[in-house]
C-alpha positions in Angstrom: 0.1 17.5 -6.7 -2.9 15.8 -6.2 -3.9 13.1 -8.9 -8.0 11.1 -8.7 -7.6 8.5 -10.5 -11.4 7.6 -12.3 -12.1 4.2 -12.6 -12.9 4.1 -16.6 -16.6 2.9 -15.8 -17.9 5.3 -13.9 -15.9 7.9 -15.8 -18.7 9.6 -18.1 -20.8 9.4 -15.4 -23.0 13.5 -14.7 -22.2 13.4 -11.2 -19.0 12.4 -11.9 -17.9 15.2 -14.3 -20.2 18.0 -12.5 -17.5 17.1 -9.5 -14.3 17.6 -10.9 -15.9 20.9 -12.3 -16.9 22.6 -9.4 -14.2 21.7 -7.6 -11.7 22.9 -10.5 -14.0 26.0 -10.6 -13.6 26.0 -6.5 -10.1 26.3 -7.2 -8.9 23.0 -6.3 -6.0 22.0 -8.1 -5.9 18.2 -9.9 -5.4 16.0 -12.3 -7.5 12.5 -13.3 -6.3 9.4 -14.6 -8.9 7.5 -16.3 -8.4 3.4 -16.3 -9.5 1.2 -19.1 -8.2 -2.2 -18.5 -7.4 -4.7 -14.7 -4.2 -3.9 -13.3 -4.3 0.0 -14.1 -5.7 1.5 -11.3 -3.0 -0.5 -9.7 -0.4 0.7 -12.8 -1.1 4.7 -11.4 -0.8 4.5 -8.3 3.0 3.3 -7.8 3.9 5.8 -10.7 2.1 8.3 -9.4 4.3 7.5 -6.0 7.4 7.9 -7.8 5.5 11.3 -9.8 5.9 12.8 -6.6 2.0 13.0 -6.0 1.7 13.9 -2.4 -2.5 12.5 -2.9 -3.7 10.2 -4.7 -7.5 9.7 -4.6 -9.2 6.8 -6.1 -12.5 7.3 -7.3 -14.3 4.0 -7.5 -16.0 0.9 -5.9 -14.0 -1.0 -2.8 -12.2 -3.0 -5.3 -10.9 0.3 -7.0 -9.9 0.9 -3.8 -8.1 -1.6 -3.3 -6.5 -2.0 -6.6 -5.5 1.9 -5.5 -3.8 0.4 -1.9 -1.9 -2.5 -4.2 0.3 0.2 -6.4 0.5 2.1 -3.6 2.2 -1.1 -1.4 4.4 -1.7 -4.4 6.4 2.7 -3.0 9.2 2.8 -0.2 7.0 3.9 2.7 8.3 7.1 2.0 7.1 7.1 -1.4 3.3 7.0 -0.9 0.9 9.3 -1.8 -2.0 9.8 0.9 -5.2 8.1 -0.5 -8.4 10.3 -0.4 -11.9 8.4 -1.4 -14.3 9.2 -4.6 -16.5 6.6 -3.7 -18.7 5.3 -6.7 -19.1 1.8 -6.2 -23.2 -0.5 -4.7 -21.2 -1.6 -1.7 -18.1 1.3 -0.4 -18.0 0.1 2.4 -15.1 1.1 3.6 -16.2 4.8 2.3 -19.5 4.1 4.7 -18.5 2.8 7.9 -14.8 5.8 7.7 -18.3 8.2 7.8 -17.3 9.4 4.0 -19.8 11.7 2.1 -21.4 9.5 -0.7 -23.0 11.9 -3.4 -20.4 13.3 -6.0 -19.2 16.4 -5.3 -19.6 17.2 -1.3 -17.4 13.7 -1.5 -14.3 14.5 -4.2 -14.5 17.3 -1.5 -13.8 15.6 0.9 -11.0 13.5 -0.3 -9.3 16.5 -1.4 -8.2 18.6 2.0 -9.5 15.7 5.2 -6.7 15.2 6.9 -5.2 11.7 6.2 -4.6 10.1 9.7 -2.3 7.0 9.5 -3.7 3.5 9.0 -3.0 -0.2 9.1 -2.4 -2.5 6.0 -3.2 -6.2 6.4 -1.4 -8.8 4.1 -2.7 -12.2 3.0 0.2 -13.5 1.0 1.4 -11.2 -1.1 -2.0 -9.9 -1.3 -2.8 -5.9 0.0 -6.2 -4.8 1.5 -8.1 -1.7 3.2 -10.4 -3.4 4.0 -12.1 -6.6 4.8 -11.2 -10.4 4.3 -13.4 -13.1 4.4 -14.0 -16.5 3.2 -16.0 -19.2 3.7 -19.9 -19.1 2.7 -20.6 -15.2 2.8 -18.0 -14.8 -0.4 -19.3 -18.2 -2.3 -23.0 -16.5 -2.3 -23.0 -13.1 -1.8 -22.7 -12.4 -4.9 -26.1 -12.9 -6.2 -27.9 -13.2 -3.0 -25.5 -10.3 -0.6 -28.8 -10.6 1.6 -28.8 -13.5 3.3 -25.5 -12.9 4.8 -27.0 -9.8 6.9 -30.0 -10.9 7.9 -27.9 -13.7 9.3 -25.5 -11.6 11.6 -28.8 -9.7 11.5 -30.7 -12.2 13.4 -33.4 -13.7 10.8 -33.3 -17.7 11.8 -35.7 -18.2 9.0 -34.5 -17.4 6.2 -30.9 -17.6 6.5 -32.2 -21.8 7.3 -33.2 -21.3 4.1 -30.8 -20.0 2.0 -29.1 -23.3 3.9 -30.7 -25.8 2.2 -31.3 -23.5 -1.3 -27.3 -23.5 -1.7 -26.9 -26.9 0.7 -24.3 -25.5 2.4 -20.4 -27.2 2.9 -17.6 -26.6 5.5 -14.2 -26.1 5.1 -12.3 -28.4 7.2 -8.6 -27.1 8.4 -5.9 -25.3 11.1 -6.4 -22.0 11.8 -3.0 -20.4 14.4 -2.7 -16.6 15.7 -1.0 -15.3 18.3 -2.5 -17.6 21.0 -4.3 -19.6 19.9 -4.8 -22.3 17.2 -7.8 -25.4 16.5 -9.0 -27.0 14.0 -12.2 -25.8 12.3 -14.6 -26.7 10.1 -15.3 -22.8 8.1 -18.6 -21.6 7.5 -17.3 -18.2 7.6 -14.0 -16.9 8.5 -14.1 -12.6 8.7 -10.6 -10.6 8.9 -11.1 -6.5 9.0 -9.4 -4.1 9.7 -12.7 -1.8 8.5 -15.9 -3.3 9.9 -18.6 -4.5 7.4 -18.6 -6.0 4.5 -21.2 -6.8 1.5 -23.0 -4.5 1.5 -23.3 -3.6 5.0 -22.7 -6.2 6.9 -20.6 -5.5 10.0 -18.7 -8.6 9.8 -16.1 -7.9 13.0 -18.0 -3.5 14.1 -15.2 -2.6 16.6 -12.3 -3.4 14.6 -10.4 0.2 14.2 -8.4 0.8 11.4 -5.2 2.1 13.5 -4.8 -0.5 16.4 -2.0 -2.7 14.8 -4.3 -5.4 15.0 -6.9 -7.9 13.3 -10.1 -8.0 14.6 -11.6 -12.2 13.6 -14.6 -13.8 13.4 -15.1 -17.4 13.3 -18.1 -19.1 12.3 -17.1 -23.0 12.1 -18.5 -26.9 13.3 -21.7 -26.7 13.8 -23.9 -29.8 12.0 -26.5 -29.7 11.4 -29.7 -26.4 10.7 -30.6 -27.2 14.4 -27.5 -25.4 15.6 -28.2 -22.3 13.6 -30.2 -20.7 16.6 -27.2 -21.6 18.9 -24.9 -20.0 16.0 -26.8 -16.8 15.6 -27.3 -16.8 19.0 -23.7 -16.3 20.1 -23.8 -13.9 17.3 -25.5 -11.7 18.6 -23.0 -11.7 22.2 -19.7 -12.7 19.9 -17.7 -14.8 22.5 -14.3 -14.6 22.6 -14.6 -18.4 21.9 -17.9 -20.2 22.2 -19.4 -23.3 20.9 -19.5 -22.3 17.2 -18.3 -18.6 17.3 -15.1 -17.2 18.0 -14.4 -13.7 17.7 -10.8 -12.6 19.1 -7.8 -9.9 17.9 -4.7 -10.9 16.9 -1.2 -9.1 14.6 -1.8 -12.3 12.8 -3.2 -15.0 11.1 -2.8 -18.4 9.3 -5.1 -21.1 8.4 -3.7 -24.7 7.0 -6.8 -25.7 4.8 -7.8 -29.6 3.8 -9.5 -27.8 0.3 -9.3 -24.4 -0.9 -11.4 -21.8 0.7 -13.2 -19.2 -1.9 -11.9 -15.4 -0.4 -12.6 -11.8 -0.8 -10.4 -9.2 -0.4 -12.1 -5.7 -0.2 -14.2 -7.5 -2.6 -12.0 -9.0 -5.2 -12.4 -13.2 -5.4 -10.3 -15.7 -5.8 -8.6 -18.8 -3.0 -6.4 -20.6 -1.0 -5.9 -23.8 0.4 -3.5 -22.2 3.0 -2.8 -18.5 4.1 -1.1 -16.2 6.7 -2.4 -13.0 7.4 -0.4 -10.0 9.1 -0.2 -6.0 9.3 1.3 -3.3 8.2 0.7 -0.9 10.7 1.7 3.5 9.7 1.8 2.0 6.4 -0.5 4.2 4.8 -2.1 7.8 5.1 -5.6 7.5 4.7 -7.9 11.3 4.3 -11.0 10.8 6.8 -12.5 12.9 9.4 -11.4 14.1 12.1 -14.4 12.0 14.6 -14.2 9.4 12.3 -15.2 6.4 15.0 -12.9 3.3 13.4 -9.4 5.0 13.7 -8.3 5.3 18.0 -8.7 8.5 20.1 -5.4 8.2 21.1 -4.2 10.0 18.5 -1.9 14.1 18.7 -4.1 16.5 19.1 -6.8 15.0 18.7 -8.8 14.6 21.4 -8.4 19.0 21.9 -9.2 19.0 18.0 -13.2 17.5 19.1 -13.2 19.3 22.3 -12.7 23.0 20.1 -15.1 21.9 17.4 -18.0 20.5 20.2 -17.4 24.3 22.6 -18.3 25.6 18.6 -20.7 24.1 18.6 -22.5 24.7 21.9 -21.8 28.1 21.6 -23.5 28.5 18.0 -20.2 29.0 16.5 
C-alpha cells in the first residue's frame, strides 16, 4: 500500500491533479490524503505507518517533508514506511540536492518507483529534521532577503556588507561542544547539515552525506566589524576545520548553550532555542532517491555493480 500526503495548498494545482491522474492511468495504485491545518501531515504519517502503509509520499515543500518526518519518527523503526518526495514548494532544497525531478508527473513517478535507501535522521532537542538546521543570521534574513546569504557563500562581499549595515547584524554568544572539540564563540551563522543546502539553494554544508552517521557543521563566528568580512569570505572558500572566523567539521553530535536565544530553522520551520543538543539516529528512515544520488555513500551493497552496469549499457547504446 502507498499513500500520498498532499499539502492542502497544493492539492488543487492542475499539474498535481494531472500527475495523479496520469500515474493512476498507468496502473499505479495509491491513496491521496490532503492536509487541512498544521499538524495534519505528521498525524497522517503516523497513522499510515500504524495501518501498514509500505511507502509514504510527502507532496509539498520542505516544510511538508519535515512534518511527515516528524510523524514517521513517532513510530517504532519497524513500522516506518519508506519515504518518497513529490516536491511542490518554492525551495525544494532536499529534493533538488538528492537529484529528484521537480516537475510533478516525473517527480510522482520517481516517488512511487525509485529504490529507497537508509538515511540518518538528526534530532535537535525533541524535533527531528532531515536536511538542515541553521541558526543566527541566515534564519533572521532569508525569509525576506533570500539572496543575501547566497551571495555571502558565493563570495559577494560588496552586497553582503550593504546588507549587514542595513540589518544591523548581531552575534549570538555561547558555548559550542562536539566530539573532540569545544569552544566559546559569538555565532554569526551555525549550520548543522545532514543534507547540503538550505534557503533555496544555499550550499551551507556541501560535503554532507545523508547516510554517513555524521553531521556536517559550518560555523561563522567572532568577527567584530565589516572590515573583517573579506577574511570571512576567503575562509568560506577554503572551509578550514578551524579558521580565524570559520570552522567546518563533522561530528556525530553537537551542543550549544547560549547567552540569549538563537533563532533557528529546521528544514524551513522556525523556532528559537537558548540551548540544545543535536544528534543522529543512523539509518532511521528509508528515502526514495536515484541510485546515483550524490548525498549517499558509495559503499552501499550492490550499488557499485548496478552503476557500472548502467554505464556500460549507456556506452553500448542499450
